[in-house]
C-alpha positions in Angstrom: 121.0 -12.5 97.3 118.8 -11.6 94.3 116.0 -13.8 93.2 117.1 -14.0 89.6 118.9 -16.6 87.8 122.1 -15.9 85.9 123.1 -18.1 83.0 126.2 -18.4 81.0 125.7 -20.3 77.8 127.7 -21.2 74.8 126.7 -18.6 72.3 125.8 -20.9 69.4 122.6 -20.1 67.5 121.0 -23.6 68.0 121.8 -23.5 71.7 120.4 -19.9 72.2 117.3 -20.6 70.2 116.6 -23.7 72.4 117.1 -21.6 75.5 114.7 -19.0 74.2 112.1 -21.6 73.3 112.4 -23.3 76.7 111.9 -19.9 78.5 109.1 -18.9 76.3 107.4 -22.3 77.1 107.7 -21.5 80.7 106.1 -18.2 80.3 109.1 -15.9 80.2 109.3 -13.0 77.9 112.0 -10.6 76.9 112.4 -7.4 79.1 113.9 -5.6 76.0 111.4 -4.6 73.3 113.1 -7.0 70.8 112.5 -10.4 69.3 114.3 -12.7 71.9 115.1 -15.0 69.0 117.7 -12.3 67.9 119.7 -13.3 70.9 120.9 -16.1 68.6 122.4 -13.6 66.1 125.9 -12.6 66.8 125.6 -9.4 64.9 122.5 -8.3 66.9 124.2 -9.1 70.3 127.2 -7.0 69.1 124.9 -4.2 68.1 123.1 -4.2 71.5 126.4 -4.2 73.2 127.8 -1.3 71.2 124.6 0.9 71.0 122.9 0.0 74.3 125.8 -1.0 76.4 123.8 -4.4 77.0 125.8 -7.0 78.9 122.9 -9.4 79.8 119.7 -10.1 78.1 116.8 -10.5 80.6 113.9 -12.5 80.5 111.0 -11.8 83.0 107.9 -13.8 83.9 104.7 -11.7 84.2 103.4 -13.7 87.2 106.8 -14.0 89.0 108.2 -10.6 89.6 111.4 -11.8 91.4 112.3 -14.6 88.9 114.2 -12.9 86.2 116.5 -14.9 84.1 119.7 -13.1 82.9 121.7 -14.5 80.0 125.2 -13.2 79.9 125.7 -11.9 76.4 129.3 -10.6 76.7 131.6 -13.5 75.5 134.5 -12.5 77.9 133.6 -15.6 80.0 134.9 -18.9 78.7 131.9 -21.1 79.2 134.0 -24.4 78.9 136.3 -23.2 81.7 133.4 -22.2 83.9 131.9 -25.7 83.3 135.2 -27.3 84.3 135.1 -25.4 87.6 131.4 -26.0 88.3 130.1 -26.9 91.7 127.2 -29.3 92.0 124.4 -28.5 94.7 121.6 -30.9 95.5 118.0 -29.6 95.0 115.7 -32.3 96.1 116.8 -35.3 94.1 118.6 -33.3 91.3 122.2 -32.3 91.2 122.4 -28.8 89.8 125.6 -27.7 88.2 126.4 -24.2 89.3 129.3 -21.7 88.6 131.9 -21.5 91.3 131.8 -18.5 93.6 135.0 -17.1 91.8 133.3 -17.5 88.4 130.1 -15.9 89.8 132.1 -12.9 91.0 133.8 -12.6 87.6 130.5 -12.7 85.7 128.9 -10.2 88.0 131.9 -8.0 87.8 131.4 -7.9 83.9 127.8 -6.6 84.3 128.7 -4.4 87.2 125.1 -3.4 87.6 124.2 -2.2 91.2 122.4 -5.4 92.0 125.5 -7.4 90.7 127.9 -5.3 92.9 125.7 -6.1 95.9 125.8 -9.8 95.0 129.6 -9.5 94.7 129.8 -8.2 98.3 127.6 -11.2 99.4 129.7 -13.8 97.4 132.9 -12.4 98.9 131.3 -12.9 102.5 130.4 -16.6 101.4 134.1 -17.1 100.5 135.1 -15.8 103.9 132.6 -18.0 105.6 134.0 -21.0 103.5 137.5 -20.1 104.6 138.5 -19.3 101.1 138.5 -15.5 101.2 140.2 -12.6 102.8 138.9 -11.3 106.2 
C-alpha cells in the first residue's frame, strides 16, 4: 500500500482551517502552489475541481517524502456515513478510527489516480483475505 494518509473531512470552513493549521504545525506544506487556507473556501474548491480536475488536496512534508496527506475535496462522499461505518484499529495504546475497506475503495475510486487504482486492487485482496470479497 502507499505511504500516504487519505483524509475525508466534513468540509466546513472552521474544520478545514483547523486541519490546515495542524498540518502546518507538523511541518506539512501544500503541494499545489496555492494558499492552503483556501481549502476552507467552497468556491475555491469548486474552481480547483472545474479548472484543474482536482479531487484531492495534497500536503507534503519536506523531510518525509513518503508521508503525504491527501484531503478528499470532492463532496461525493458522505462523511457522516463513513464515520458510522468506521473501523477502529489499535496503534499502541490509541484506538484509531479508520474508514471501512468498502469506503476506502469508494473514496479511491473517486480519485482514480494510478496509485489509488493500485490501492483498490490491494484493498480488494484484503477483502478476500477477510472472507468478505469475491475470489
